[in-house]
N, C-alpha and C positions, 0 to 999 in steps of 0.2 A: 544568440547569446542566452535568451530566456530558456531555450530547450536544454542547453548545456547546464545552466544553473539548476533547473528543476531535476535534471538527470542526476547531478551530483548530490542534491539534497535528498532525493528519494533513495538512491543506492548506497549512500554513505553508511547507514546503520547496518545494512545487510553485509556490505563489503567488510565493515569493521568486524562483525561477528564471525563471518565465514572465512576470512583470509588472514587474519592476524595470527601469527604463531603464538602458541601458549606462553612462551617465555617473555614475549613482548606485548601480550594482550592487555588492552585496557579493560577495566572492570565493566562488565555489562550486568546491571542489576535487574533481575526479574521483579516487577512490581506486583505480579499476581496474574493468575488465570481467572478470567471473567467469562464463564461459560465457554463460548467459542473463540474468544479473543484473549491474547496475552499481551500485557503491557511491560515495557522495558525502559530503563534509563541508563545513560552512559555520559561520558564527557569526551569531547574532542577539542583539543587545544584549550582545556580549562573551561569550556562552555558546555552547558547542558544540551543534550540531545535526548528527546523522549519519543518513543514510538510504540505502536501497537500493531499486531499482525494476526491474521487468521488464514487458515486453509479452507478451500471450498468443502462443503458437505457433499457435493455431487459435482463431478466433472464429466462432460459428455463430448464426444467427437470421434471421428473415424481415424484415430492415430494409433500407431504401434508403440511409440515411445514419447514420453513427455517428462520434462524436468520438474522441479519444484514449482508449485502453483500457490500463490498467496496474494492477499491484498494487505496494504499497509497504510497507516496514517502516521505522519511524523511532525514534531514541533522542534524548531531551532529558534528559541526566543532571541538569542543574540543577533541573529540576522533577520529577525521578524518573519521567518518562514514558518507559518503556523498552518495546521490542518492540511499538510501536503499529502494528497492521496496518490498512491501508486498501485498499479496492478501488474503483477509479474506472472507471465503466461506459462512459463516452462517450455517455451519455444520462441523462435524469432517471428515477430509479427510480419505480415505482408506489408511491404513498403507503401507508404502513403495511404494506408487503410486507417480506419477508426475503430475504436472499441466502444461498445455501447453498454451502459449500465442502466438497468431498470430497477427501481425501488418503488413499490406501490404503483401509483399512477405517474410517477416522475421518470424522465429519461435523461441521460447525460451522455455526451459524446466526448471521448478522450482521444488525444493524439498519441501516436506510437513512435518508439525508437528502439530498435533491437527487440528485446523481450519484455519491455516495460511500456506501460501506458500511463499518461497523466492528464489531468484537467489542464486547460490552457491558461487559466488565470487563478489568482488567489480568490477572486469572487466565486468562480466555479467550484474551487475546492471547498469553500465555506458552504455553498449551497448543497454540495454533495454530502458533506459531513452532517449538515442539518437533516438531510433526508435519511442518512444512515442512522442517526440517533433516533429518528421517529419510526423507522421501518422495522420489519421483521425478517425480510429476505431480500437479498441483492442478487440479481442475475446479470452476469457479465458475458457478453458475446464478442468474440474476436476471430480473426482469420490468420492462419499461419502463413509463412512465406511460401509454403507449398500449396496453399489454397485450402487447407483443412479448416473448416468452421468448427469452433468450439463454443460450448455453453457451460459456464461454471456458476454454480449456485452456492451462495454463502448465507449462513445464518447470521443475523445481526444480533442474536441473543448475546448479551454481555457487552455489546459495543459501547453503550452509553457509560457503563461503569468503567470500562477500560479507558475510554476517552476522558472521562472526568479524572481518573487516576493519573494519566500522563500530563494532563493540564496542571494538576497540583504539583506533580514532581518537577515540572519545568517552571513553576512559579507563575502560572497564568491565572 
């Protein structure tokens, strides 16, 4: 149940933005570009949803094709889902594998489902966001369902400003 909840929380902003037909689209407001991170706010069911996303500055692996790669942090204050970190690989992760995130001297393990990885608890999300706010670079390593190892490097430049902005936009 927790996996499904986290999956829905993490994917909702992207699904909303990418799959809603323009005639029926809910308004997604860009709150600004903060160096390598962009902040957004929208409403779902009359409730605030605020999120931020970034693409890697470097992606490595022996693959021929890969979809969109990005990391995202989202807040849904109405459901008390705050600082939900998700990593989207652009491929399906190897079943039962883990994704590792290194920031400075800290390391985090995320569980995978499909093409997305998450921290396993709200406490882990909070610790990860704290490290992201303090760090300068984030390195994410994962393995595709075909066994291809990838390493994606993200700049955390602008992370703190974007995170502060989505917090204010969601009344935190």
